[in-house]
C-alpha angles and dihedrals in degrees: 000000000000114000105223117166136297130235141173137210131192115242125217093270093048096260116144112236118196132202142173117237123200142139134045134268134047116358115265120185112203118202116194128209137239117309091029148086131195091295087071089087094057095112092058105027100095097052092041091050088061089067107026143037096241123213104193105194126207103216115226117287097037146065114341094000135084124230104227128239100253136068115304118255136166088232089066090053090053090051089052093056092042088055092053091049092047090053091059093067097220137060111288136205115237128214116188131181124198110313086008088060090053090048090049092054090052090048090054089060093059104030127072092189102080116108097186140338133220109195125190115205106322107203118229140139119279132175107292095007136083112202088230118023105249093223090054090050090053090052091048091051092049092051092048091051088052090052093249098133097157092050090048090052092051092051090050093051095044101041104026104033098027095232110166115244090241090059092045089053089052091049090057089067093054122096090237093064096082090049089051090054091051091051094049095102088071092060098088098048091048092045090053090048095054092046089057095045122093132182098255108189090203089063104029090044086073091070104105103171121093109278130187124185125207123206131177117232091222097042117120115285091246092058093045090051094046093050092049091049092050092048091050091052096051111075115236094002123144131226118209124186124223098213115224093002135114134197096307105055088133085072103030100044106014094162091054091047092052089049089055091051093049094044091059109026096042091059 
């Protein structure tokens, strides 16, 4: 992955939010999900940087970013991304994955500087589905309290995201795995947040920029339901299926994922 340069902004509550900037072209702000930091985009950074000036954000509580002194809230995360976008000085495109997609939707409600958003499987509660099974979240919390961060991460992937064990084993050999272990303490607060979040048309109906949602056809039922609910709540949005893919198409079919980004955001 190309190095680029690093920058920081100060969010509304005074928290420093860091990002990596690289590439040329229109500004694209990439917002990663739970268990990740800005390195999450490594499989697709180089081809995307040929078309966009990427701003790869570290969400609060990891990497280049602080975690704030007050109680955690999704609204603070939205303020963080809005601050990064405001620092660019022109409308930006936004690419969000998982919890980053949820954060991006919330950012769209407070920022007038978003040109379009591509959102991959935002997790939220729907009728009959928690975004994260509560019993899995209890197990994750127990393992974290026991200092078993790697075990907690595996439970989250297997039971919350539906990642097959074979894929988890492959992820352990990737450079990102150790970073994911370090980030594991944020799993519970983000799991609780998504389980309390619903696709309220009265709120999400205020999103006026073009929005396209991506969903894998073999993703867990809860993520398929949440993505469909979000798309239904955002007027004029589109829902595109990634056939045969799950929640980690960025890793499993990076070329296809890049093609999806270009097909929408280059319009």
